[in-house]
N, C-alpha and C positions, 0 to 999 in steps of 0.2 A: 549312547553317551557322546556328547559333542566332542570331547577331547580325545576320542579314539579315531578321529578322521585321519587320513593319510598325511604324512609330512612331506611337502614338496622338497625336491633337491636333497641336500644332505643335512640341512639345519632345521630344527623344530622350533627355533626361537625367533622367527620372523614376527613382524607386527601382526600378521594374520593369526598368530597363535597366542597373542597376549591374553585373549579372553579364555583360552584353555588353562593357562596358569592360574588365572583368577578362579576358574571353576574348581580346580583342584583344592585351592586354599579354602574356598567356600565349603566344599564337601568335607574337608578335614574338620573345619569348625563345627559343621552340623553333626558330624559323627561323634565328636567329643561331647556335644550337647546331648545326643541320643544316649550315649553310654553313661552319662552322669545324671540324667533326668529321672531315673527310676526312683520310685518311692522306697522308703525304708521297708515298708511292708513287702514289696515285690522282691527286694534283695533277700530278706529273711526267708521268703518262701522258696528261694532258689538255693539256699545254703544246704548243700549236701556234703557228705564226707568224700569228696572226689579225690582220687589220687593226684598228688602233685606231679603230673606227668605231662610233658609237652614234647610233641614229636619234632619240633623245630619249625623253621620258616619255609624251607625249600625241601619238598618231598618229591623224589623222582619216581614216577610210575614206570618201572623197568620193562623194557621190551624182553620178550623171550626169544633167545637165539635158537634157530634151528639149523641143522645141517642142510646141505644144498638140496637134498630131496624134499625138505620140508616135513619129513616123517619123524625124524628123531630130534629131540631137544639136545642142543649142544651145551652141556653143563659147564664145560671148560671155558667157553666164551662168556657165559653168564657170570661165572666167577670173576673173570678178568674185568668185565665191564662194571660189575658191582664194585670191585675194589677201586677202579678208576673214578667212579662217581663219588665214592666216599671221600676221595681226596680232592674232589673238584666241585665243591659247593653243595652237595647233597647232605642234609641233616638226617634224612631217613630215606629208605627205599621201600616201595611197595612191590611185592612180588606176586605175580599172577592176578593182576588187576585187568582192567579193560585193555590197556596198552600192552599187557603181557599175554593177550589172546587167551584169557582164561576160559572162554567159551569152548575152545577146542583142545584144552589140556585135560588129561586124565588126572584124577586125584593123586595117583602115585607119582606122576610127573610133577605136580604142584608141590607135593611133600618133599621130593628130592630137590627141587628148586629152593624151597624154604631152607633146607639144610645147607645147601651149597652157598647160597648168598649169605646166610648167617656166618658161615665159616670164613667167607671172603672178607667180611668187614670186621672180623674179630680184631680187637686191639685198637679200633677207631671209635670215634664218638657217634658214628652213623648207626641209626636204629633200623630194624627190619620189621616191616609190617606185612602180615600175610593177607593176601586176597582170599578170604575164607568164606565169602558170601555165596548164597545160593537162593534159588526160588523155592527150595525145599528147606523148611526150618530144621528138620532132623539132620540133613546133610550139612547145613551150616554149623550146627552144634557140634557134629563130629569133627569137622575140619577145624573148628575153633579149639576144641579140646586137644587135638593133635598139635596145633600151633603152640599151645601152652606147654605141652610136654617137650616140644623142641626148643623151648626157651626163647621164643620170639618176643618182640617188644610190644606187639599189639596186632589187631586184625582190622581189616577194612571190610565192612558189611554193606553190600549193595541192597537197595530197595528190591524186594522180590520182583523179578521180571516175568513177563508173559502172563502170570496168573491174574494181574491187575486187582490185587486185594483192596478192600476198603481201608480207610485210615485205621480202624480198629484192628484189622488184620496185620497191617504194617507194625503197629505198636506192639501187638502180642508177639509177632515174629522176633523183633529186636529184643524185647524183654526176656524172651525164652533163651536167646543166645547169650545175653549178658548174664543171666542167672546161672547158666551152665559153666561159665568160667569167670567168676566174680573178681578174680585178681588180675585178669588180663585186660588192658585198656582196649577200647573199641572206638573206631572211627566210622560213623555212618556215612553213606554215600548215596546222595540223591541225584540221579541222572535220568529224568523222565524221557529224554529223547531216545534212550536205549531200553528203558524198562517198561515204558508205556503207561506209567502212573507217576504222578508227582506226590512226594511226601510234603505235606503242607507245613507251613511255619508252626502252626499249633502243635502238630504231631512231634516235630523236632524239639520244640520247647518242652513238651511234657516228658519226652524220653530223657532229655538232659536233666530234668528235675528228678525223675524217678530212679534212674540207674547210675550209681556213682561211677561205674567203670565205663560208661559211655562218655568219653572225654573230648570228642571232636566230631566235626561234620565236614565232609567234602560236599560243598553245594555246587552242583553243576547244572542247575536249572536255567541259568542265565537271567534269572529274575532278581534284579537288584532290590526291589521292594521287599521281596520275601527274605532275602539275606539280611536286610536292615531290621526287619521285624524280629528275626531270630536273635540278632545281636543285641537288640534293645532289651529283650526279655530273658537273656541267659546271663549267667555269672561270668566274670572276666576270665576265669580259669577254664571255661569251655571254649576250645579252640575252633575257629571257623576258617576254612580254607576255600580258596577259589578252586574250582575244578576246570578252569579254562585259563591258559596263559595270558590271553588277550584281556582278561578281566581282572587280573591280579591287582593292578594299580588302582582302578576305581573301587574295588572291594576293600582295599586297605583304608580308603577314606571312609568306609562304613564300619570300621572296626575289625576288619579281617586280620588274621594272624599270619597268613602266608598262602602258599599255593601247592597243590598237587600237580606237578608239572611234567610235560613231555619235553619242552624246550630245554629243560635242565640237563638232558643228556648232552647238550652242546654248549650251553651258556650258564651253567649253574652259578659260577661266581658272580656273573653280571646280574642275575636275578637277585642274588643275595645283596649285592650292592644297591640295587634299586630299592629293595625293601628297607635297607639300612638308612638310605638317604631320606626316605619318606617317614619312617617310624622313629628312628633314633636321632637323626641329625636335623630334623625340621627343615629339610631342603627339598620340597616337592618339585621345584624346577629341575633339579638334577635327576630326580626320579623319573620325571616326564621325558627328559632327554634320552635316558636309557630305554624307557618304554618305546619311544618313537623309533629308536635305532633298530629295534628288533620286531617291530610290528609286522613287517613283511614275512619274517621267519615264522612268527606265530600263525599267520594266515596259511602259509605254505605247508606247515606241518599238519594241517587239517583240510587240505584241498581235496583229499580223498579220505576214505574211512581210516581212522586211527587203528593200528599203527603203520599202515602202508607207507606214508611219506617218512615217518620217523625211521623206519628200517632202511629205506632208500637213502636217507641222509647219512645214517651210520655207515652204510656200505661205501658211500662216496668218500667218507673219511677213513676208510680202510678197516672198519670193524666187520668181521665176517659173521654177521648176524643171520645170514640166510634169508629165505623168503618168508612170507606169511603163509599160514595154513589155509587151505580151502575151508569155507567159501570165499575168504579174502583172496584177491588176486594181486598181481604185480602192479607197480605204478605205471601209469600211462606216460607216453612220450611228452605230452604237453604239460602234465603235472610235474614230471621230473625237471623240465626246463624251468618252470616257475620256481621249483625248489632250489635248483642250482643258482638261479639269479638271487634268490633270497639269501642263500648261504654266502654268496660272494659279497652281497651288500652288508651282511653281518660280520664279515671278516673271517668266515670259517673256511672259505675256499678262495684261492687266488688264481685268477684266469681259468677257473673251472677245475682246478686240482687242489687237493688238500695240502 
């Protein structure tokens, strides 16, 4: 995308960036056309009795804090961090997702995290979404039923990884989970870079049509055409989220509803403000200014495998989130330097200190 190029100096509104502002307006106009151009027959085909449930605009994929050895989960820090996020821009929190190192958590650890985070945000408007996905359909069903019993607000269900199922298998997997807990809202999660298989637009559209409790999709393929196809063919109450902080703004122009974010650990209110300017206030120029200010941070948070940089950034700000679990390792010196510079530019650190 042209308007994702780096912003020289401190200002993004030089003459060199005039074309980027025009590009945003053009994309917004095209997205509005896409969402209104469906025929009445298409709309009727998509009308299902979907729960009126919206997870919000900014959903934080919570890191899982460990004690210094990396062996034990630090539930106390998880509780404090979740409460902090609920008061600082997060409409919902995903527990035990990719950023939460779900691949190295036991089910018992995940269930305790679900319980602790749910308790931490009680009394706020922040929702809790369980990372209940698995490449085993039966395990995902069990985790989803457990999440329902714990009173969580929904589950995140990743495309089955490693197995590389055909599209029919992906569809059958998600339908089985949805049918096992029909009253619990589900967000699908397409991230082919980690799972080894892409869930096509056609599969996502069919699942949205067939399963009333599949209410959202986290699309992390990086494929804007695929995102647009899904938005064009799904009803407005089916929420579409960017799975990448750097793509939140362009995906808003394609009818996206928000982002499942890592950067919201640090700038949740600013991400909320960016979305508000673009969606509610009709001010794409200001949204673009905010996006440009944090571009370096978005990049630095993924300079190594997520959540290595995110945990390093939290530690720089005084959060004792501990290390990542093996096989993830600590941040390298060069990556940490890039992260520090991005945090300073974003106003999160001053002269290298929080």
